[in-house]
C-alpha positions in Angstrom: -18.1 -69.9 -79.6 -16.3 -67.0 -81.6 -14.4 -67.5 -84.8 -11.2 -66.9 -83.0 -11.7 -69.7 -80.5 -12.7 -71.8 -83.6 -9.4 -71.0 -85.2 -7.5 -71.7 -82.0 -9.0 -75.3 -81.5 -8.6 -76.1 -85.2 -4.8 -75.0 -85.0 -4.4 -77.1 -82.0 -6.0 -80.3 -83.5 -3.9 -79.8 -86.7 -0.9 -79.5 -84.4 -1.8 -82.7 -82.6 -2.3 -84.4 -85.8 0.9 -83.4 -87.3 2.9 -84.7 -84.3 0.8 -88.0 -84.5 1.6 -88.5 -88.2 5.2 -87.6 -87.6 5.4 -90.4 -85.1 3.7 -92.7 -87.4 0.7 -93.4 -85.2 -2.1 -91.2 -87.0 -4.6 -92.1 -84.0 -2.3 -91.9 -81.2 -4.4 -89.2 -79.2 -7.6 -91.5 -79.4 -5.7 -94.6 -78.6 -4.3 -92.9 -75.3 -7.5 -91.2 -74.5 -9.3 -94.5 -74.7 -6.9 -96.7 -73.0 -7.8 -97.7 -69.5 -5.8 -96.0 -66.8 -4.4 -99.1 -65.5 -2.8 -99.9 -68.9 -1.9 -96.4 -69.6 0.0 -95.8 -66.4 2.9 -98.2 -66.4 3.8 -96.8 -69.9 3.7 -93.2 -69.0 5.6 -94.1 -65.6 8.4 -96.0 -67.4 8.6 -93.3 -70.2 9.4 -90.6 -67.5 11.6 -93.0 -65.9 13.7 -93.4 -68.8 13.9 -89.7 -69.5 14.8 -88.8 -65.7 18.0 -91.1 -66.2 19.3 -88.6 -69.0 18.9 -85.6 -67.1 21.9 -83.7 -65.4 21.8 -81.5 -62.3 22.3 -78.4 -64.5 19.4 -79.3 -66.7 17.1 -79.4 -63.5 18.5 -75.9 -62.4 18.1 -74.4 -65.9 14.6 -75.5 -65.9 13.8 -74.2 -62.3 15.4 -70.8 -63.3 13.3 -70.6 -66.6 10.0 -71.4 -65.0 10.3 -69.8 -61.7 6.5 -68.7 -61.8 5.8 -72.6 -61.4 8.8 -73.8 -59.4 10.1 -70.9 -57.5 9.7 -69.5 -54.1 6.4 -67.7 -53.5 6.4 -63.8 -53.0 5.7 -63.8 -49.4 8.2 -65.0 -46.7 7.0 -68.2 -45.0 6.9 -66.6 -41.5 4.6 -64.0 -42.7 2.5 -66.1 -44.5 2.1 -68.4 -41.5 1.4 -65.5 -39.3 -1.3 -64.4 -41.7 -2.9 -67.9 -41.7 -2.8 -67.9 -37.8 -4.9 -64.6 -37.9 -7.2 -66.2 -40.1 -7.7 -69.3 -37.7 -8.0 -67.0 -34.7 -11.2 -65.4 -36.1 -12.9 -68.9 -37.2 -15.9 -69.9 -34.9 -15.4 -73.2 -33.0 -17.7 -75.3 -35.2 -14.9 -75.4 -38.1 -12.4 -78.2 -38.2 -8.9 -77.0 -39.3 -7.6 -79.6 -41.6 -4.2 -80.1 -43.4 -5.0 -81.5 -46.8 -2.7 -83.3 -49.3 -1.0 -81.3 -52.4 -2.7 -83.7 -54.7 -6.4 -84.6 -55.5 -8.2 -87.2 -57.7 -7.9 -86.6 -61.5 -10.7 -84.3 -63.0 -12.2 -83.1 -59.6 -12.4 -79.7 -60.9 -13.7 -80.5 -64.4 -16.3 -82.8 -62.6 -17.4 -80.5 -60.0 -17.1 -76.9 -61.3 -16.6 -77.1 -65.2 -13.2 -76.0 -65.1 -11.2 -76.9 -68.1 -8.6 -79.8 -67.3 -6.0 -77.6 -69.1 -5.8 -75.1 -66.2 -4.9 -77.9 -63.7 -1.7 -79.8 -63.5 -2.4 -83.5 -64.2 0.0 -86.2 -63.1 0.8 -89.4 -65.0 -0.6 -91.4 -61.9 -4.2 -90.5 -62.4 -4.2 -87.4 -60.1 -3.7 -83.8 -60.3 -2.1 -81.0 -58.2 -4.5 -79.0 -56.1 -5.8 -76.1 -58.2 -8.7 -75.0 -56.0 -8.7 -75.4 -52.2 -12.5 -75.3 -52.1 -12.9 -78.6 -54.5 -10.4 -80.4 -52.3 -12.3 -79.4 -49.0 -15.6 -80.5 -50.7 -14.3 -84.1 -51.1 -13.3 -84.4 -47.4 -16.6 -82.8 -46.5 -18.5 -85.3 -48.8 -16.4 -88.1 -47.1 -17.6 -87.2 -43.7 -21.1 -86.5 -44.7 -21.3 -89.9 -46.3 -20.8 -91.5 -43.0 -23.0 -89.1 -41.0 -25.9 -89.6 -43.4 -26.3 -93.5 -42.8 -27.1 -92.9 -39.3 -30.6 -91.2 -38.3 -28.8 -89.6 -35.4 -26.3 -87.6 -37.4 -27.8 -87.4 -40.7 -28.7 -83.8 -40.1 -25.2 -83.0 -38.7 -23.4 -80.4 -40.8 -19.7 -80.4 -41.4 -17.6 -77.4 -41.5 -14.1 -77.3 -42.6 -11.3 -74.7 -43.3 -7.6 -75.1 -44.4 -4.6 -73.0 -45.9 -3.5 -74.5 -49.0 -0.9 -73.7 -51.7 -2.6 -74.0 -55.2 -1.2 -74.3 -58.7 -3.0 -72.9 -61.8 -1.7 -73.2 -65.3 -3.7 -70.3 -67.1 -1.7 -66.9 -67.3 -1.9 -64.3 -64.8 -1.0 -60.6 -64.8 1.9 -60.5 -62.4 1.9 -56.7 -62.4 -1.2 -57.0 -60.4 0.1 -59.3 -57.7 -1.1 -62.8 -59.3 1.0 -65.7 -59.5 0.9 -69.2 -61.0 1.1 -70.8 -57.5 -0.2 -69.1 -54.4 -1.8 -69.7 -51.1 -5.6 -69.7 -50.4 -7.6 -69.9 -47.3 -10.6 -72.0 -48.0 -14.0 -72.6 -46.1 -16.5 -75.2 -46.9 -19.8 -76.0 -45.1 -22.0 -78.9 -46.0 -25.0 -80.6 -44.9 -28.4 -82.0 -45.2 -30.9 -79.2 -46.8 -33.9 -78.3 -44.7 -37.8 -78.4 -46.1 -37.3 -74.6 -46.6 -34.0 -75.1 -48.7 -32.3 -72.5 -46.4 -28.9 -74.0 -46.1 -27.4 -71.8 -48.9 -28.7 -68.5 -47.4 -27.9 -69.5 -43.7 -24.4 -70.4 -44.5 -23.5 -67.8 -47.1 -24.6 -65.3 -44.3 -22.1 -67.0 -42.0 -19.1 -67.5 -44.5 -19.4 -63.8 -45.2 -19.5 -63.0 -41.6 -16.4 -65.1 -40.9 -14.4 -63.7 -43.8 -15.4 -60.0 -42.6 -14.1 -61.1 -38.9 -10.8 -62.1 -40.5 -10.4 -58.7 -42.3 -11.4 -57.0 -39.1 -8.5 -59.1 -37.2 -6.1 -58.2 -40.0 -7.2 -54.6 -39.6 -6.3 -54.7 -35.9 -2.7 -56.0 -37.3 -2.4 -52.8 -39.4 -3.7 -54.1 -42.5 -5.3 -51.5 -44.4 -8.7 -52.1 -46.1 -10.6 -49.0 -47.7 -14.1 -49.3 -48.7 -14.8 -52.8 -47.9 -17.8 -54.0 -50.0 -19.9 -57.3 -50.0 -21.6 -58.0 -53.4 -24.6 -60.5 -53.5 -25.2 -62.1 -56.9 -27.5 -65.0 -58.1 -26.1 -66.3 -61.5 -29.4 -67.6 -62.6 -30.5 -63.8 -63.0 -27.4 -63.1 -64.7 -28.1 -66.2 -67.1 -31.7 -64.7 -67.5 -30.5 -61.2 -68.6 -28.2 -62.7 -71.1 -30.8 -65.0 -72.7 -33.7 -62.3 -72.8 -31.4 -59.6 -74.3 -29.5 -62.2 -76.6 -26.3 -61.5 -75.3 -23.6 -64.2 -76.0 -23.1 -66.2 -73.1 -19.7 -67.4 -74.2 -18.6 -64.0 -75.0 -19.5 -63.2 -71.3 -17.5 -66.4 -69.9 -14.7 -65.8 -72.3 -13.9 -62.4 -70.8 -14.7 -63.3 -67.3 -11.4 -62.7 -66.0 -10.8 -59.4 -67.6 -11.4 -56.9 -64.5 -12.0 -54.0 -67.1 -14.9 -55.9 -69.0 -18.3 -54.9 -68.1 -21.0 -56.7 -70.3 -23.8 -54.4 -69.0 -22.0 -51.4 -70.6 -20.7 -53.6 -73.5 -24.1 -54.5 -74.4 -26.0 -51.5 -73.2 -28.0 -53.5 -70.7 -30.8 -51.0 -69.4 -30.8 -52.5 -65.8 -29.1 -51.3 -62.7 -25.5 -53.0 -62.3 -25.8 -52.8 -58.5 -28.5 -51.7 -55.7 -28.0 -51.4 -51.9 -31.4 -52.6 -51.5 -33.8 -54.2 -53.7 -36.6 -51.8 -52.8 -35.0 -49.4 -55.0 -36.1 -51.5 -58.1 -39.7 -51.5 -59.2 -41.3 -54.5 -60.9 -41.2 -52.6 -64.0 -37.4 -52.5 -64.0 -37.5 -56.1 -64.4 -40.4 -56.4 -67.1 -38.8 -53.5 -69.1 -36.0 -56.1 -69.9 -38.4 -58.9 -70.7 -37.7 -60.5 -67.1 -39.9 -61.9 -64.5 -40.5 -59.6 -61.6 -38.1 -61.0 -58.8 -38.3 -58.3 -56.2 -39.9 -60.9 -53.9 -37.0 -63.4 -54.4 -34.1 -60.7 -53.8 -36.1 -59.3 -51.0 -35.9 -62.7 -49.3 -32.2 -62.8 -50.0 -31.8 -59.3 -48.4 -33.7 -60.3 -45.5 -31.8 -63.7 -44.9 -28.4 -62.4 -45.8 -27.7 -59.0 -46.1 -30.1 -57.7 -43.3 -28.3 -59.5 -40.4 -24.7 -58.7 -41.4 -25.3 -55.2 -42.5 -26.2 -54.2 -38.8 -23.2 -55.9 -37.5 -20.6 -54.4 -39.9 -21.9 -50.9 -40.4 -18.7 -49.7 -42.0 -19.1 -52.5 -44.8 -21.0 -51.7 -47.9 -23.4 -54.3 -48.9 -25.3 -54.6 -52.3 -26.7 -56.8 -55.2 -24.3 -57.2 -57.9 -26.5 -58.0 -61.0 -23.5 -57.5 -63.5 -21.1 -60.1 -62.1 -19.8 -62.1 -64.9 -17.4 -64.5 -63.4 -18.8 -67.6 -62.0 -20.9 -68.8 -64.6 -20.8 -72.3 -64.7 -19.2 -72.5 -61.5 -22.0 -71.3 -58.9 -25.3 -72.6 -59.9 -27.1 -69.7 -57.9 -26.4 -67.6 -55.0 -22.8 -66.1 -54.8 -20.8 -63.2 -53.2 -17.5 -61.2 -53.8 -15.9 -59.1 -51.0 -13.8 -56.3 -52.5 -11.7 -53.5 -51.0 -9.6 -50.5 -52.4 -5.9 -50.3 -51.8 -4.3 -47.0 -50.7 -3.8 -46.1 -54.3 -7.5 -46.7 -55.2 -7.5 -49.8 -57.0 -10.6 -52.1 -56.1 -9.4 -55.6 -55.4 -11.3 -58.8 -55.1 -10.2 -60.2 -51.6 -12.6 -63.3 -51.3 -15.2 -65.1 -53.4 -17.9 -67.8 -52.3 -21.3 -69.0 -52.8 -23.5 -72.1 -52.9 -22.4 -75.2 -55.1 -24.1 -78.4 -55.8 -20.8 -80.4 -55.4 -22.1 -82.3 -52.2 -25.1 -83.4 -54.0 -23.0 -84.6 -57.0 -20.6 -86.3 -54.7 -23.4 -88.0 -52.9 -25.8 -88.4 -55.6 -28.2 -86.8 -53.3 -30.1 -83.7 -54.2 -30.9 -83.1 -50.5 -27.2 -82.2 -49.8 -26.2 -78.6 -49.8 -22.8 -77.1 -49.7 -21.4 -73.5 -49.4 -17.8 -72.7 -50.2 -15.6 -69.7 -49.8 -11.9 -68.6 -50.2 -9.8 -65.7 -49.5 -6.6 -64.8 -51.3 -3.9 -64.9 -48.6 -0.8 -63.7 -50.6 -2.8 -61.2 -52.6 -4.1 -59.5 -49.4 -0.4 -59.4 -48.1 1.0 -57.9 -51.0 -1.5 -55.1 -51.4 -3.0 -54.4 -48.0 -0.3 -55.2 -45.3 1.2 -52.6 -43.2 4.2 -50.8 -45.0 7.5 -51.3 -43.1 
C-alpha cells in the first residue's frame, strides 16, 4: 500500500472518530458494525422514516437535480436501448435462458465473490444492495439452479446458461467525457456447471462466450453500427501475477491504477517481455526464463488450440491475440479472462466486452467441482460511441 493510500485511510479514520466523539459515543462505528443485523435494521429504518417526514417536495427535486449522475435519466432513449437489447437476444443461442432480474441483491455479494470494495456499491439499510454487477447477480441465480440439479444423478452434469439486460449502479467516479456513467445498462452472460475430469469447462465456455459476443457485434454491424479493428485479447491473470512477483513489481500499484487506460505497467516498470502476441509459437522458452519465469509455451499453446484456434477460423476479420500486459481484473478473475476491443471512427480504442472464468459457483455451492464463466457487454457505451450517426 502506498503512502498516499495510508494517508487517505488515516484521514478517514480520523474523520469517523471525530464524528463519533462529537456525538458522544466514541465507539459508535464498532458498536454498529458488531450489532446483529436484525437488531440494527429497525433502528436504521425508523431513523430514515423520521427524516423522511421532514422532507419537502422541493428538497427531493433539488437533490434529484444536484445528483443527476445517480438519479437522472440515462443517456440513451429507452426505445433505442430496447432495440439494442433485442439485437443482443437475437444473437443468443437457444440453450441460454433470458431472465429478468431484481434491481437488488443480497448485501455483500460483490465483496464476497469478486473482492470488490463495498464502498463501490450502494448498500441499503435493509441488508441488501443495489445491483452493481450484472454477472455476480446472474451467478446467484445460476447457483440456485445448479444446487437443485446437483442433488439428482440424472441432472448433476446439466449446465445452466443465463443472460439478462440489467441496469447497474456504481459509486466510484467515472470519466463522463469518455461516455461512462454512474448508472448504466449491461448485457450479461453466465454459464455454470460441473467441471469435467480434464477441467475443460473454462476453455469451452470462454470460447462460446467470445463467439456469442462477436455474433452480437456482427448483428449490430448489420444495423449500421460501426466497429473498426475488433480485437479479442486472451489473458491469464496467474501469469500476470507471476510476472509481478518475479520482477518485484508492486502488485498494489498495478491494482490501484487498473482503471487508468493510459497506465501500462509493462512500460512503467520496463518489463522485458512481449505485451501481446498473435500466436504463442512466436515466443521461445528463453523469453520466459529470461524474466525468471517458468516456460509456459505448452500451456498457452493449449489455450490457443482450445479458444483462439476454433473462433479465429470463424471470424477472420477479427484480430486475436494473447495479452500479457492486462492489469485490470486482478482479484476478480482467478485465471483465464478476455477483453474485446474496437476502435471508434475517430481512432479511440474502446473496451466493448469483458469476461472470463470465475470461482463464484464453487464458492456459492462450496464445491470445487463447480465451474463458471461470465461475461458482459456495455450496452450504452456501445450505443454512444458506435451507433449509426443520424
